[in-house]
N, C-alpha and C positions, 0 to 999 in steps of 0.2 A: 242681053238674057235677063239682066237685073230688071229692066223696065216692064218686060213680060211677066215677072214673077211679083214683083211689088204692084203692080196694077192688074192682077190677074182678074179682078171682077170688072174691069173695063174692056176686056178682051171679047171679042164676038163669040157667040155660043156656037159650037158645033153644030151642024143641022142634023139632029137625031129625029127620027120619026116618032111621033106621039100617038100611041094605039090606045084608044080609049074602049074599055070593055063595056058593050051596050047593056050588059045584064048587071052591071053594078051602078051604083049611086054615084054621081058625081062627088068626088071626094078627093082633096089635096092633101089630107093628113096622112102622116106616114109614122108607122111603127119601127120598121126595120126593112130596108131595101135589100134585094137580093140579085146577083147576077145568074143568068141563065148559064147552063152548063158549058156551052160554047163561048160564052162571055160576049155575045154579040146583043144581048138584050139586058136591061136593068128593069126588074120588076120593082116599080116605085110603090104601088100598093094594088089592091084588088082591081081599082078602076083604070090605073095607068100603067102602061109599060113603054119604055124608051128602047127603040130598035136602031140598030145601025152603029153600034160602038165599033170604031175600027181596033182591030188587033194590036196596032201600034201605040194605042192610047196606054197600054199596060206596060211599055217598055220604060217610060220615066218613072223611076222608083225612089220612094222615100224610106230608106231602110230597107226591111224585108217585104215590102208590098208596094204596089203602084200608087200614085197620087190619087187616081181614080178609085181604086179599091179602098183607100183610106175614107174617102169622102162616103162612099157607099157604106162602110162601116160605122163612121161616126154621126153622120147626119141624120136627123129626124126632127119632127116638128115637137117643140118643147115650149113650156110656159115658165118665164121667170118667176119663181116664187115671190120674190119681194115686190116686183113691179105688176105682175100679172099679164105682161106683155107676151104674146104668143109670137115666135119668129114666123116669118112668111114662108109658107110651103112652097110657093111658087118660085122663091129665091132658090130653093134646094135644086129644082129642075134647071134654072138657069146656071147655077153653079156648077153642075154636072157637065153641061156643055162647055162652058167656060175652061173647067180644069182639062177636058179633053183637048180643046184647042191648046192650051199652055202645054200640055203633055207632048202633043205632036209637034209643036214649034220648037220646044226644047230639045227634043231627039233631033230635029233637023240641024240646030245649031251643034249639037254633040257630035253629030255624024260629019260636020263639016270642019271639026277641029283637027289640026295636023296630029299625025301619030308622033307621040313622044318617045317611042322606041324603047319603054320601060321593059316590055318582056324580053327583048334583046339583050339588055344589060342583065336582067336577072338570069337568063341563059348562060351568059359569058361568065357570071359569077359562080355558075354552078347551083343556083337556087331552084 
């Protein structure tokens, strides 16, 4: 699992459908992504929507939200004030696919772990 997490940027992208809005200008810039109400789509911007997000991708959590929700909330195209370098907006689309893959694979590993019997111990101790 460490290999999966340390090298998350080398993981294959989960195959999301990229839906381009024909009425919007080709644009990779992003101000703020958002999830559809059913969490199957990520509205990247007016031009691009990513469809086919598996529900299981939200099971791997970092604190109170999933890794995918963290990426959606935190990532946007920015320009470094000192260098003027603009981060690669297509990187964000790739990252979303890679985070979904890592989340799904992590949950496969977690589900495969043996039961530690912690709930049984708590019940025996009256907790």
